[in-house]
N, CA, C and O of each residue as an XYZ file, in Angstrom:
620
protein
N       4.882    -88.541    -31.721
C       6.137    -89.039    -32.252
C       6.593    -90.228    -31.414
O       6.636    -90.157    -30.186
N       6.923    -91.294    -32.078
C       7.332    -92.516    -31.390
C       8.825    -92.490    -31.115
O       9.614    -92.152    -31.997
N       9.219    -92.846    -29.894
C      10.628    -92.940    -29.523
C      10.928    -94.384    -29.182
O      10.202    -95.011    -28.410
N      11.993    -94.911    -29.754
C      12.415    -96.258    -29.436
C      13.640    -96.171    -28.555
O      14.498    -95.313    -28.765
N      13.733    -97.044    -27.578
C      14.864    -97.059    -26.660
C      15.437    -98.462    -26.604
O      14.803    -99.425    -27.034
N      16.621    -98.562    -26.080
C      17.245    -99.872    -25.897
C      17.692    -99.988    -24.451
O      18.197    -99.033    -23.862
N      17.500   -101.158    -23.896
C      17.906   -101.443    -22.533
C      19.187   -102.242    -22.614
O      19.194   -103.355    -23.141
N      20.254   -101.696    -22.105
C      21.574   -102.320    -22.187
C      21.965   -102.832    -20.812
O      21.929   -102.088    -19.832
N      22.333   -104.084    -20.742
C      22.761   -104.637    -19.460
C      24.138   -105.239    -19.620
O      24.336   -106.144    -20.431
N      25.083   -104.748    -18.858
C      26.442   -105.265    -18.910
C      26.543   -106.510    -18.043
O      26.260   -106.476    -16.845
N      26.950   -107.600    -18.662
C      27.096   -108.830    -17.896
C      28.540   -109.288    -17.803
O      28.887   -110.062    -16.910
N      29.387   -108.824    -18.711
C      30.797   -109.181    -18.623
C      31.626   -108.056    -19.209
O      31.153   -107.271    -20.030
N      32.848   -107.997    -18.778
C      33.731   -106.946    -19.239
C      35.160   -107.419    -19.083
O      35.525   -107.995    -18.059
N      35.959   -107.177    -20.092
C      37.343   -107.612    -20.055
C      38.195   -106.628    -19.277
O      39.128   -107.026    -18.579
N      37.880   -105.344    -19.392
C      38.737   -104.304    -18.837
C      38.112   -103.694    -17.590
O      36.969   -103.239    -17.642
N      38.820   -103.674    -16.488
C      38.350   -102.983    -15.286
C      37.204   -103.689    -14.595
O      36.846   -104.816    -14.936
N      36.637   -103.003    -13.617
C      35.521   -103.581    -12.884
C      34.216   -103.194    -13.561
O      34.098   -102.101    -14.113
N      33.241   -104.086    -13.517
C      31.955   -103.833    -14.157
C      31.257   -102.617    -13.555
O      30.835   -101.747    -14.317
N      31.111   -102.503    -12.239
C      30.426   -101.316    -11.704
C      31.098   -100.004    -12.095
O      30.407    -99.045    -12.437
N      32.418    -99.941    -12.055
C      33.130    -98.728    -12.441
C      32.915    -98.425    -13.918
O      32.730    -97.265    -14.287
N      32.936    -99.440    -14.765
C      32.749    -99.237    -16.195
C      31.349    -98.734    -16.514
O      31.186    -97.829    -17.333
N      30.341    -99.311    -15.878
C      28.968    -98.863    -16.094
C      28.794    -97.442    -15.579
O      28.123    -96.628    -16.212
N      29.389    -97.144    -14.443
C      29.294    -95.802    -13.884
C      29.917    -94.785    -14.842
O      29.335    -93.729    -15.090
N      31.092    -95.097    -15.378
C      31.751    -94.174    -16.298
C      30.967    -94.051    -17.594
O      30.813    -92.948    -18.119
N      30.468    -95.165    -18.118
C      29.664    -95.147    -19.337
C      28.436    -94.256    -19.139
O      28.131    -93.411    -19.981
N      27.739    -94.452    -18.026
C      26.545    -93.661    -17.732
C      26.887    -92.197    -17.492
O      26.175    -91.305    -17.953
N      27.980    -91.949    -16.768
C      28.381    -90.583    -16.458
C      28.676    -89.789    -17.728
O      28.146    -88.694    -17.919
N      29.524    -90.347    -18.593
C      29.901    -89.633    -19.813
C      28.700    -89.497    -20.745
O      28.487    -88.431    -21.321
N      27.919    -90.555    -20.899
C      26.734    -90.492    -21.759
C      25.773    -89.429    -21.259
O      25.206    -88.678    -22.054
N      25.586    -89.359    -19.946
C      24.682    -88.352    -19.375
C      25.222    -86.944    -19.579
O      24.469    -86.039    -19.940
N      26.508    -86.750    -19.354
C      27.092    -85.411    -19.491
C      27.027    -84.911    -20.929
O      26.957    -83.704    -21.160
N      27.050    -85.828    -21.900
C      27.045    -85.435    -23.307
C      25.712    -85.702    -24.007
O      25.630    -85.597    -25.231
N      24.671    -86.043    -23.252
C      23.408    -86.428    -23.881
C      22.776    -85.295    -24.675
O      21.983    -85.552    -25.581
N      23.105    -84.056    -24.360
C      22.556    -82.937    -25.132
C      23.320    -82.707    -26.438
O      22.882    -81.924    -27.281
N      24.449    -83.379    -26.608
C      25.230    -83.228    -27.826
C      24.642    -84.125    -28.914
O      24.404    -85.309    -28.678
N      24.412    -83.579    -30.080
C      23.767    -84.355    -31.140
C      24.680    -85.408    -31.769
O      24.236    -86.161    -32.636
N      25.932    -85.475    -31.355
C      26.880    -86.430    -31.918
C      27.175    -87.610    -30.996
O      27.970    -88.482    -31.345
N      26.548    -87.646    -29.830
C      26.720    -88.772    -28.908
C      25.353    -89.348    -28.551
O      24.334    -88.667    -28.663
N      25.342    -90.594    -28.126
C      24.112    -91.308    -27.796
C      23.400    -90.645    -26.610
O      24.041    -90.198    -25.659
N      22.074    -90.592    -26.685
C      21.270    -90.046    -25.588
C      20.973    -91.131    -24.556
O      20.669    -92.270    -24.910
N      21.063    -90.773    -23.298
C      20.733    -91.692    -22.210
C      19.436    -91.221    -21.567
O      19.206    -90.021    -21.414
N      18.599    -92.167    -21.195
C      17.347    -91.840    -20.521
C      17.378    -92.218    -19.046
O      16.533    -91.771    -18.271
N      18.341    -93.033    -18.661
C      18.496    -93.391    -17.263
C      19.413    -94.594    -17.101
O      19.692    -95.324    -18.052
N      19.877    -94.780    -15.852
C      20.669    -95.972    -15.558
C      20.489    -96.329    -14.094
O      20.171    -95.480    -13.262
N      20.699    -97.595    -13.802
C      20.593    -98.089    -12.435
C      21.414    -99.368    -12.347
O      21.244   -100.277    -13.160
N      22.286    -99.438    -11.379
C      23.091   -100.648    -11.204
C      23.934   -100.926    -12.438
O      24.777   -100.113    -12.816
N      23.710   -102.060    -13.057
C      24.479   -102.468    -14.232
C      23.700   -102.271    -15.528
O      24.000   -102.930    -16.525
N      22.712   -101.385    -15.540
C      21.846   -101.214    -16.703
C      21.756    -99.760    -17.125
O      21.817    -98.847    -16.301
N      21.608    -99.564    -18.431
C      21.411    -98.229    -18.992
C      20.250    -98.274    -19.973
O      20.053    -99.269    -20.671
N      19.486    -97.194    -20.022
C      18.411    -97.050    -20.987
C      18.815    -95.930    -21.938
O      18.923    -94.773    -21.531
N      19.040    -96.279    -23.217
C      19.523    -95.308    -24.197
C      18.637    -95.331    -25.433
O      17.764    -96.188    -25.575
N      18.876    -94.374    -26.324
C      18.117    -94.363    -27.566
C      18.469    -95.591    -28.404
O      19.544    -96.173    -28.254
N      17.558    -95.969    -29.276
C      17.682    -97.169    -30.089
C      18.206    -96.806    -31.479
O      17.804    -95.794    -32.054
N      19.099    -97.630    -32.013
C      19.659    -97.413    -33.339
C      19.385    -98.637    -34.209
O      20.125    -99.620    -34.171
N      18.327    -98.563    -34.981
C      17.911    -99.697    -35.809
C      18.888    -99.995    -36.939
O      18.879   -101.096    -37.489
N      19.734    -99.022    -37.292
C      20.620    -99.181    -38.442
C      21.989    -99.687    -38.048
O      22.856    -99.831    -38.909
N      22.209    -99.960    -36.784
C      23.436   -100.587    -36.319
C      24.670    -99.699    -36.374
O      24.585    -98.478    -36.508
N      25.823   -100.360    -36.264
C      27.080    -99.621    -36.264
C      27.676    -99.574    -37.671
O      27.178   -100.221    -38.592
N      28.734    -98.809    -37.816
C      29.298    -98.577    -39.148
C      30.301    -99.636    -39.582
O      30.702    -99.661    -40.745
N      30.710   -100.502    -38.678
C      31.812   -101.418    -38.971
C      31.563   -102.295    -40.196
O      32.425   -102.401    -41.068
N      30.400   -102.919    -40.265
C      30.139   -103.810    -41.397
C      30.074   -103.055    -42.718
O      30.432   -103.596    -43.764
N      29.618   -101.809    -42.672
C      29.569   -101.011    -43.901
C      30.958   -100.547    -44.326
O      31.202   -100.339    -45.515
N      31.856   -100.385    -43.382
C      33.201    -99.886    -43.691
C      34.138   -101.018    -44.098
O      34.808   -100.913    -45.125
N      34.200   -102.089    -43.326
C      35.111   -103.194    -43.654
C      34.382   -104.476    -43.995
O      35.022   -105.476    -44.320
N      33.071   -104.473    -43.931
C      32.302   -105.649    -44.288
C      32.598   -106.819    -43.372
O      33.109   -106.657    -42.263
N      32.272   -107.971    -43.852
C      32.483   -109.164    -43.033
C      33.897   -109.702    -43.175
O      34.219   -110.740    -42.597
N      34.744   -109.023    -43.926
C      36.124   -109.449    -44.111
C      36.879   -109.523    -42.795
O      37.779   -110.348    -42.634
N      36.511   -108.654    -41.846
C      37.245   -108.592    -40.576
C      37.136   -109.897    -39.788
O      37.952   -110.161    -38.905
N      36.133   -110.708    -40.107
C      35.941   -111.955    -39.371
C      36.780   -113.102    -39.950
O      36.880   -114.170    -39.347
N      37.370   -112.875    -41.103
C      38.196   -113.918    -41.698
C      39.464   -114.112    -40.875
O      39.952   -113.174    -40.244
N      39.981   -115.303    -40.882
C      41.123   -115.657    -40.043
C      42.341   -114.774    -40.283
O      42.965   -114.323    -39.323
N      42.688   -114.523    -41.518
C      43.893   -113.757    -41.832
C      43.563   -112.400    -42.442
O      44.178   -111.999    -43.430
N      42.599   -111.693    -41.864
C      42.200   -110.384    -42.398
C      43.369   -109.427    -42.338
O      43.939   -109.186    -41.274
N      43.720   -108.885    -43.489
C      44.794   -107.902    -43.585
C      44.436   -106.936    -44.708
O      44.503   -107.309    -45.880
N      44.057   -105.700    -44.376
C      43.659   -104.762    -45.427
C      44.810   -104.319    -46.324
O      44.576   -103.735    -47.382
N      46.040   -104.585    -45.919
C      47.191   -104.222    -46.754
C      47.969   -105.501    -47.061
O      48.533   -106.133    -46.168
N      47.987   -105.865    -48.339
C      48.745   -107.034    -48.769
C      49.603   -106.642    -49.961
O      49.126   -105.976    -50.880
N      50.826   -107.039    -49.951
C      51.776   -106.768    -51.037
C      51.801   -105.280    -51.379
O      51.773   -104.897    -52.548
N      51.854   -104.450    -50.335
C      51.921   -102.992    -50.499
C      50.745   -102.410    -51.273
O      50.849   -101.317    -51.829
N      49.642   -103.123    -51.311
C      48.448   -102.626    -51.989
C      47.281   -102.628    -51.001
O      46.992   -103.647    -50.375
N      46.623   -101.495    -50.869
C      45.496   -101.361    -49.952
C      44.249   -101.948    -50.588
O      43.890   -101.581    -51.707
N      43.588   -102.852    -49.887
C      42.350   -103.428    -50.381
C      41.177   -102.581    -49.913
O      41.165   -102.105    -48.778
N      40.211   -102.396    -50.765
C      39.020   -101.620    -50.452
C      37.887   -102.604    -50.140
O      37.577   -103.476    -50.952
N      37.274   -102.460    -48.970
C      36.226   -103.380    -48.544
C      34.852   -102.718    -48.476
O      33.941   -103.239    -47.832
N      34.702   -101.569    -49.140
C      33.397   -100.906    -49.143
C      33.191   -100.208    -50.475
O      34.087   -100.156    -51.317
N      31.996    -99.675    -50.645
C      31.658    -98.997    -51.890
C      31.511    -97.496    -51.711
O      30.888    -96.837    -52.544
N      32.069    -96.942    -50.649
C      31.975    -95.508    -50.412
C      32.798    -94.739    -51.452
O      33.895    -95.155    -51.823
N      32.251    -93.622    -51.911
C      33.026    -92.739    -52.781
C      34.008    -91.958    -51.906
O      33.904    -91.976    -50.680
N      34.941    -91.287    -52.530
C      35.903    -90.480    -51.773
C      35.192    -89.402    -50.963
O      35.563    -89.140    -49.819
N      34.187    -88.785    -51.539
C      33.426    -87.744    -50.843
C      32.677    -88.344    -49.651
O      32.653    -87.745    -48.575
N      32.071    -89.513    -49.829
C      31.355    -90.164    -48.721
C      32.320    -90.536    -47.596
O      31.972    -90.428    -46.421
N      33.509    -90.967    -47.943
C      34.518    -91.300    -46.930
C      34.934    -90.064    -46.148
O      35.084    -90.111    -44.927
N      35.116    -88.968    -46.854
C      35.481    -87.720    -46.193
C      34.364    -87.240    -45.271
O      34.630    -86.804    -44.151
N      33.121    -87.317    -45.730
C      31.981    -86.904    -44.904
C      31.844    -87.801    -43.678
O      31.535    -87.317    -42.590
N      32.073    -89.111    -43.846
C      32.011    -90.026    -42.713
C      33.124    -89.717    -41.715
O      32.890    -89.717    -40.507
N      34.319    -89.458    -42.206
C      35.438    -89.112    -41.316
C      35.120    -87.848    -40.524
O      35.404    -87.780    -39.328
N      34.540    -86.856    -41.174
C      34.164    -85.620    -40.474
C      33.070    -85.886    -39.442
O      33.092    -85.323    -38.348
N      32.115    -86.746    -39.794
C      31.054    -87.100    -38.840
C      31.632    -87.846    -37.642
O      31.148    -87.685    -36.521
N      32.663    -88.659    -37.866
C      33.270    -89.436    -36.786
C      34.105    -88.571    -35.844
O      34.247    -88.914    -34.670
N      34.653    -87.475    -36.323
C      35.493    -86.634    -35.475
C      34.651    -85.691    -34.603
O      35.137    -85.220    -33.574
N      33.410    -85.408    -34.988
C      32.573    -84.480    -34.217
C      32.326    -84.941    -32.781
O      32.449    -84.121    -31.871
N      31.986    -86.206    -32.528
C      31.819    -86.613    -31.131
C      33.133    -86.596    -30.339
O      33.130    -86.338    -29.136
N      34.246    -86.871    -31.012
C      35.550    -86.812    -30.340
C      35.848    -85.366    -29.953
O      36.377    -85.099    -28.874
N      35.508    -84.453    -30.831
C      35.661    -83.028    -30.519
C      34.822    -82.655    -29.297
O      35.276    -81.907    -28.431
N      33.601    -83.179    -29.232
C      32.736    -82.892    -28.076
C      33.364    -83.413    -26.787
O      33.302    -82.746    -25.754
N      33.963    -84.592    -26.839
C      34.633    -85.153    -25.665
C      35.824    -84.305    -25.244
O      35.965    -83.957    -24.072
N      36.665    -83.979    -26.190
C      37.912    -83.274    -25.886
C      37.705    -81.810    -25.528
O      38.575    -81.196    -24.911
N      36.570    -81.246    -25.907
C      36.282    -79.848    -25.598
C      35.146    -79.699    -24.594
O      34.488    -78.660    -24.547
N      34.918    -80.727    -23.796
C      33.845    -80.668    -22.805
C      34.120    -79.530    -21.820
O      35.257    -79.346    -21.385
N      33.093    -78.778    -21.474
C      33.262    -77.555    -20.684
C      33.852    -77.779    -19.298
O      34.475    -76.865    -18.757
N      33.685    -78.955    -18.701
C      34.198    -79.210    -17.353
C      35.528    -79.946    -17.344
O      35.993    -80.374    -16.288
N      36.135    -80.096    -18.497
C      37.414    -80.785    -18.591
C      37.410    -81.780    -19.736
O      36.346    -82.165    -20.223
N      38.556    -82.188    -20.158
C      38.701    -83.099    -21.288
C      38.228    -84.497    -20.896
O      38.575    -85.000    -19.827
N      37.436    -85.118    -21.763
C      37.037    -86.520    -21.585
C      37.758    -87.316    -22.673
O      37.682    -86.982    -23.855
N      38.448    -88.360    -22.261
C      39.186    -89.212    -23.190
C      38.424    -90.527    -23.330
O      38.165    -91.204    -22.335
N      38.068    -90.886    -24.550
C      37.280    -92.109    -24.795
C      38.092    -93.356    -24.467
O      37.588    -94.240    -23.775
N      39.318    -93.453    -24.935
C      40.275    -94.521    -24.643
C      39.954    -95.871    -25.274
O      40.590    -96.866    -24.926
N      38.986    -95.938    -26.193
C      38.679    -97.239    -26.795
C      37.877    -97.060    -28.083
O      36.953    -97.835    -28.333
N      38.196    -96.080    -28.893
C      37.392    -95.823    -30.094
C      37.612    -96.924    -31.121
O      38.740    -97.257    -31.484
N      36.486    -97.479    -31.576
C      36.478    -98.521    -32.595
C      35.331    -98.232    -33.549
O      34.400    -97.507    -33.197
N      35.387    -98.788    -34.745
C      34.307    -98.581    -35.712
C      32.948    -99.022    -35.165
O      31.929    -98.386    -35.437
N      32.938   -100.111    -34.394
C      31.668   -100.646    -33.890
C      31.014    -99.735    -32.851
O      29.877    -99.987    -32.452
N      31.698    -98.692    -32.407
C      31.121    -97.786    -31.416
C      30.484    -96.554    -32.046
O      29.931    -95.707    -31.345
N      30.562    -96.459    -33.360
C      29.862    -95.411    -34.090
C      28.579    -96.004    -34.642
O      28.614    -97.012    -35.348
N      27.455    -95.395    -34.331
C      26.143    -95.913    -34.721
C      25.506    -94.995    -35.757
O      25.541    -93.771    -35.625
N      24.917    -95.607    -36.801
C      24.220    -94.827    -37.825
C      22.980    -94.186    -37.211
O      22.249    -94.839    -36.466
N      22.735    -92.905    -37.519
C      21.586    -92.206    -36.937
C      20.289    -92.441    -37.690
O      19.205    -92.295    -37.125
N      20.392    -92.805    -38.963
C      19.177    -93.094    -39.726
C      19.520    -93.969    -40.921
O      20.682    -94.305    -41.148
N      18.494    -94.332    -41.681
C      18.713    -95.275    -42.767
C      19.518    -94.709    -43.930
O      20.022    -95.472    -44.754
N      19.648    -93.392    -44.015
C      20.458    -92.806    -45.090
C      21.951    -93.060    -44.859
O      22.756    -92.963    -45.786
N      22.305    -93.382    -43.628
C      23.686    -93.697    -43.247
C      24.654    -92.575    -43.631
O      25.704    -92.807    -44.229
N      24.262    -91.352    -43.265
C      25.110    -90.196    -43.548
C      25.657    -89.550    -42.288
O      26.561    -88.716    -42.360
N      25.119    -89.924    -41.133
C      25.593    -89.328    -39.888
C      25.678    -90.411    -38.816
O      24.976    -91.420    -38.883
N      26.543    -90.193    -37.829
C      26.783    -91.187    -36.789
C      26.753    -90.535    -35.411
O      26.899    -89.321    -35.270
N      26.561    -91.379    -34.401
C      26.707    -90.975    -32.999
C      27.685    -91.939    -32.346
O      27.721    -93.123    -32.680
N      28.474    -91.427    -31.415
C      29.445    -92.257    -30.696
C      28.801    -92.826    -29.439
O      28.008    -92.157    -28.777
N      29.144    -94.044    -29.126
C      28.561    -94.806    -28.030
C      29.688    -95.476    -27.243
O      30.840    -95.482    -27.676
N      29.348    -96.031    -26.096
C      30.252    -96.897    -25.337
C      31.436    -96.144    -24.732
O      32.531    -96.120    -25.294
N      31.196    -95.543    -23.599
C      32.217    -94.749    -22.915
C      32.739    -95.438    -21.658
O      33.236    -94.771    -20.751
N      32.630    -96.780    -21.591
C      32.965    -97.471    -20.343
C      34.448    -97.417    -19.977
O      34.799    -97.650    -18.820
N      35.312    -97.119    -20.921
C      36.739    -97.007    -20.600
C      37.207    -95.563    -20.560
O      38.404    -95.296    -20.458
N      36.270    -94.636    -20.638
C      36.620    -93.215    -20.692
C      37.279    -92.760    -19.397
O      37.121    -93.364    -18.336
N      38.009    -91.694    -19.529
C      38.635    -91.063    -18.382
C      38.482    -89.559    -18.525
O      38.152    -89.058    -19.600
N      38.722    -88.851    -17.443
C      38.584    -87.395    -17.495
C      39.866    -86.721    -17.045
O      40.594    -87.227    -16.191
N      40.114    -85.599    -17.626
C      41.154    -84.695    -17.176
C      40.427    -83.517    -16.587
O      39.596    -82.912    -17.264
N      40.701    -83.179    -15.385
C      39.938    -82.149    -14.678
C      40.317    -80.727    -15.073
O      39.676    -79.769    -14.641
N      41.324    -80.590    -15.867
C      41.715    -79.261    -16.305
C      40.960    -78.897    -17.581
O      40.715    -79.765    -18.419
N      40.596    -77.649    -17.739
C      39.954    -77.232    -18.980
C      40.905    -77.438    -20.163
O      42.121    -77.311    -20.020
N      40.348    -77.751    -21.310
C      41.155    -77.977    -22.505
C      42.009    -76.767    -22.843
O      43.103    -76.916    -23.387
N      41.519    -75.554    -22.524
C      42.282    -74.350    -22.844
C      43.605    -74.298    -22.064
O      44.573    -73.693    -22.526
N      43.647    -74.926    -20.896
C      44.901    -74.975    -20.133
C      45.828    -76.065    -20.638
O      47.051    -75.921    -20.606
N      45.228    -77.172    -21.109
C      46.042    -78.282    -21.594
C      46.582    -78.025    -22.995
O      47.698    -78.424    -23.326
N      45.780    -77.355    -23.809
C      46.158    -77.115    -25.212
C      45.992    -75.638    -25.532
O      45.051    -75.265    -26.232
N      46.884    -74.789    -25.034
C      46.743    -73.346    -25.315
C      46.918    -73.074    -26.802
O      47.688    -73.741    -27.493
N      46.188    -72.085    -27.268
C      46.251    -71.764    -28.699
C      47.269    -70.694    -28.972
O      47.456    -70.299    -30.123
């Protein structure tokens, strides 16, 4: 079985320090690599990470298309919501459920809550060409709460 990987090298970052961001990205990715809803990491060193490869890209272009690049992109105009994709209602619901699964994994992590702090459409990657499931990526702004979720959110 052939495995494809991607070598990611951070060269610039707007938020925080680069070493801290790479460390947090690698730490969270490593801690959740066994979860089927987050990206798998194979290793990291310095400012580089080796992760699984996603040939089908992120979901952003499929959800909002290239409209987001237009100068005055506004999905709501004159109190009417514009639709920028061809997803059926059922497909939208399934995608929303797929998108919440990795967030659930973060928030219910056994050693304490992990907060992503920067979720965007471009950080969800399609797992295969059918485009029915996603994995969450890019944890460089994540933070942790050292208390178990059961203490923070009692039922």
